[in-house]
C-alpha positions as CSV (number, residue, x, y, z in Angstrom):
1,M,38.4,5.7,-2.0
2,S,34.8,6.9,-2.3
3,S,32.4,5.6,0.3
4,A,29.4,3.5,-0.9
5,V,26.1,5.4,-1.2
6,T,23.6,4.4,1.4
7,L,20.1,4.1,-0.2
8,P,16.9,5.0,1.7
9,K,15.3,1.9,3.2
10,V,11.7,1.3,2.1
11,L,9.4,-1.3,3.6
12,I,6.7,-2.8,1.3
13,V,4.0,-4.4,3.4
14,L,2.1,-7.1,1.6
15,S,-1.1,-9.0,2.5
16,S,-0.8,-12.7,3.4
17,A,-4.5,-13.4,2.7
18,T,-5.4,-15.8,-0.1
19,K,-9.2,-15.9,0.2
20,T,-11.9,-13.3,0.6
21,L,-14.7,-13.7,3.2
22,K,-16.7,-15.4,0.5
23,G,-13.9,-17.8,-0.3
24,E,-12.8,-16.2,-3.6
25,D,-9.1,-16.3,-4.5
26,T,-7.3,-13.1,-3.6
27,G,-3.9,-11.8,-2.7
28,V,-1.7,-8.9,-3.8
29,F,-2.9,-7.1,-7.0
30,I,0.1,-7.5,-9.4
31,S,0.1,-4.1,-11.2
32,E,-0.4,-2.3,-7.9
33,L,2.8,-3.9,-6.7
34,A,4.8,-4.0,-9.9
35,H,4.2,-0.4,-11.1
36,P,5.3,1.4,-7.9
37,F,8.1,-1.1,-7.4
38,Y,9.7,-0.3,-10.8
39,A,9.2,3.4,-10.1
40,I,11.4,3.3,-6.9
41,H,13.5,0.1,-6.9
42,Q,16.7,1.6,-8.5
43,H,16.7,4.4,-5.9
44,V,16.0,2.6,-2.6
45,D,16.7,-0.5,-0.6
46,I,13.5,-2.5,-0.4
47,T,12.4,-5.1,2.2
48,F,9.2,-7.0,1.7
49,A,7.1,-8.0,4.8
50,S,3.7,-9.5,5.6
51,P,1.8,-10.9,8.5
52,T,2.9,-14.5,8.0
53,G,6.0,-14.0,6.0
54,H,4.4,-15.4,2.8
55,S,2.3,-13.7,0.1
56,V,0.6,-14.6,-3.1
57,I,-0.5,-12.7,-6.1
58,D,-4.2,-12.4,-6.9
59,P,-4.7,-14.8,-9.9
60,G,-7.4,-12.5,-11.2
61,S,-5.0,-9.6,-11.4
62,I,-2.5,-11.8,-13.3
63,A,-5.1,-12.6,-15.9
64,M,-6.1,-8.9,-16.1
65,F,-2.5,-7.7,-16.6
66,K,-1.1,-10.6,-18.7
67,D,-0.1,-8.1,-21.4
68,D,1.5,-5.6,-19.0
69,I,5.3,-5.8,-19.3
70,E,6.1,-4.6,-15.8
71,S,3.6,-6.9,-14.1
72,M,4.8,-9.9,-16.0
73,S,8.5,-9.0,-15.5
74,F,7.9,-8.8,-11.8
75,L,6.2,-12.2,-11.7
76,K,9.0,-13.7,-13.6
77,D,12.0,-12.1,-12.0
78,R,11.0,-11.1,-8.4
79,A,9.0,-14.1,-7.1
80,D,11.6,-14.8,-4.5
81,K,11.3,-11.3,-3.2
82,Y,7.6,-11.4,-2.3
83,Q,6.6,-15.1,-1.9
84,N,8.8,-15.6,1.1
85,N,9.3,-12.4,3.0
86,V,9.9,-11.1,6.5
87,P,7.1,-11.6,9.1
88,L,5.9,-8.2,10.3
89,S,6.5,-9.2,13.9
90,Q,10.3,-9.2,13.1
91,I,10.4,-5.7,11.6
92,N,12.0,-2.8,13.4
93,P,10.2,0.3,12.0
94,A,13.1,2.5,13.1
95,E,15.2,1.1,10.3
96,Y,13.0,2.4,7.5
97,D,12.7,5.7,5.7
98,A,9.2,5.0,4.2
99,V,6.5,2.4,3.8
100,F,4.3,1.4,0.9
101,L,1.3,-1.0,0.7
102,P,0.0,-2.4,-2.6
103,G,-3.7,-3.3,-2.9
104,G,-5.8,-6.3,-3.9
105,H,-8.6,-7.4,-1.7
106,G,-6.1,-9.2,0.5
107,P,-5.3,-6.1,2.7
108,S,-9.0,-5.7,3.5
109,I,-8.9,-9.3,4.9
110,D,-5.8,-9.3,7.1
111,L,-3.9,-6.0,7.2
112,I,-7.0,-4.1,8.3
113,K,-6.8,-5.9,11.6
114,D,-3.2,-7.0,11.9
115,N,-1.6,-5.6,15.1
116,D,1.9,-5.8,13.8
117,A,1.0,-4.0,10.6
118,Q,-0.6,-1.2,12.6
119,R,2.4,-1.0,15.0
120,V,5.0,-0.9,12.2
121,I,3.2,1.6,10.0
122,S,2.3,3.8,12.9
123,R,5.9,4.1,14.1
124,I,7.1,5.0,10.6
125,Y,4.3,7.6,10.3
126,Q,5.0,9.0,13.8
127,A,8.6,9.5,12.7
128,G,7.4,11.9,10.0
129,K,8.3,9.4,7.2
130,P,6.2,8.9,4.1
131,V,3.4,6.4,4.0
132,A,1.9,5.3,0.7
133,A,-0.9,2.9,-0.2
134,V,-3.0,2.1,-3.3
135,C,-6.5,0.8,-3.9
136,H,-7.7,-1.5,-1.1
137,A,-4.5,-0.9,0.9
138,G,-5.5,2.7,1.0
139,G,-8.6,1.8,3.0
140,V,-7.2,-0.3,5.8
141,L,-5.1,2.1,7.9
142,G,-7.7,3.5,10.3
143,N,-5.7,2.2,13.3
144,V,-2.5,3.7,12.1
145,V,-2.1,6.7,14.4
146,D,0.0,9.8,15.0
147,K,1.8,10.8,18.2
148,H,-1.6,12.0,19.6
149,S,-3.3,8.7,18.9
150,E,-5.3,10.2,16.0
151,S,-6.0,8.1,12.9
152,I,-3.8,8.8,9.9
153,Y,-7.0,9.7,8.0
154,K,-8.4,12.2,10.4
155,G,-8.9,15.5,8.8
156,R,-6.9,14.7,5.7
157,Q,-7.8,13.9,2.1
158,A,-7.3,10.3,1.1
159,T,-8.4,8.0,-1.7
160,A,-8.8,4.2,-2.2
161,F,-11.0,1.8,-4.1
162,S,-14.4,3.5,-4.3
163,N,-17.8,2.0,-3.3
164,T,-18.9,2.3,-6.9
165,E,-15.9,0.3,-8.1
166,E,-16.5,-2.3,-5.4
167,E,-20.1,-2.7,-6.5
168,M,-19.0,-3.0,-10.1
169,V,-16.7,-5.9,-9.3
170,G,-19.3,-7.5,-7.1
171,K,-17.3,-7.8,-4.0
172,V,-18.9,-5.6,-1.4
173,Q,-19.8,-8.7,0.6
174,S,-16.3,-10.2,0.2
175,I,-14.7,-7.9,2.7
176,S,-15.7,-6.6,6.1
177,E,-15.7,-2.9,5.2
178,T,-15.2,-1.1,1.9
179,P,-12.1,1.2,1.7
180,E,-14.2,4.3,1.1
181,D,-16.4,3.6,4.2
182,H,-13.2,2.8,6.2
183,I,-11.6,6.2,5.4
184,K,-14.8,8.1,6.2
185,R,-15.4,6.2,9.4
186,H,-12.0,7.3,10.7
187,G,-12.5,11.0,9.9
188,G,-10.9,11.2,6.4
189,V,-12.1,13.3,3.5
190,Y,-12.6,10.7,0.8
191,V,-11.7,11.8,-2.7
192,K,-12.1,9.9,-6.0
193,A,-11.7,10.3,-9.7
194,D,-14.5,11.8,-11.8
195,Q,-15.2,8.4,-13.3
196,P,-14.8,4.8,-12.0
197,W,-11.4,3.4,-12.8
198,G,-9.9,6.8,-13.5
199,E,-6.5,7.8,-12.1
200,C,-6.6,9.6,-8.7
201,V,-3.5,10.1,-6.5
202,I,-3.7,12.3,-3.4
203,V,-0.6,13.7,-1.7
204,D,-1.6,15.0,1.7
205,K,1.0,16.7,3.9
206,N,0.4,17.9,7.4
207,A,2.3,18.5,10.6
208,N,2.6,14.7,11.2
209,G,4.0,13.8,7.8
210,V,2.9,12.8,4.3
211,Y,0.3,10.3,3.3
212,I,0.1,9.3,-0.4
213,S,-2.9,7.4,-1.6
214,G,-4.0,6.0,-5.0
215,Q,-7.5,5.0,-5.9
216,N,-7.1,1.9,-8.1
217,P,-4.8,0.1,-10.6
218,A,-4.8,3.1,-13.0
219,S,-3.3,5.1,-10.1
220,A,-0.4,2.9,-9.2
221,K,2.3,4.2,-11.5
222,K,1.7,7.9,-10.5
223,L,1.6,6.9,-6.9
224,G,5.0,5.3,-7.2
225,D,6.4,8.5,-8.8
226,E,5.0,10.7,-6.0
227,F,6.2,8.2,-3.4
228,L,9.8,8.5,-4.7
229,K,9.6,12.3,-4.6
230,A,8.4,12.1,-0.9
231,I,11.2,9.7,0.0
232,H,13.9,12.0,-1.5
233,E,12.4,15.0,0.2
234,G,12.4,13.2,3.6
235,V,16.0,12.1,3.3
236,Q,17.1,15.6,2.4
237,K,15.6,17.1,5.5
């Protein structure tokens, strides 16, 4: 008898926030979750987690991606996977081979200051396992640290939703700190696409491990592909 194949275990960390600082509806940006999910889901064992164990999809992103097949399929077929998930306080990071954070303004409300999120992601990162984040989630990890207590951003290239893009959507005041400013404040070398809303994915590897970041919704699919490559490379070591 052949033994069952054990798939790499991936943690997807979602925001539990539903409102911005100005009271606007927010949550997880649907395409930034769906596109990476479909890039990896057949090859890994996925667990969803969030600060409270419950997450919502940003209604604005649903309207924006109403004609996107993967986003709408995820909403229809996977709601039970993200709406009620595992509280981060119950997650044992040693069980996971990689971690991914989708964006939306939600992460800039709660994940940026959530102690359990910082603990879990830091432990995965310190174990040399891939960390990936897209859009606003790419700008909330300043307190994720390596074995020397240095920020994941320090001295490395990273991208996230740009200040220009934030100004264009009129939400600079809706969050406590823009992703671009957050990366720079923690010692990162911020990189962005030549034009707003352009695709930009950065794979930065150093002695501590690999951090993969995507700038915006246009970057989510490529980020998922690069994340899967990094997972396979990590498992093969």
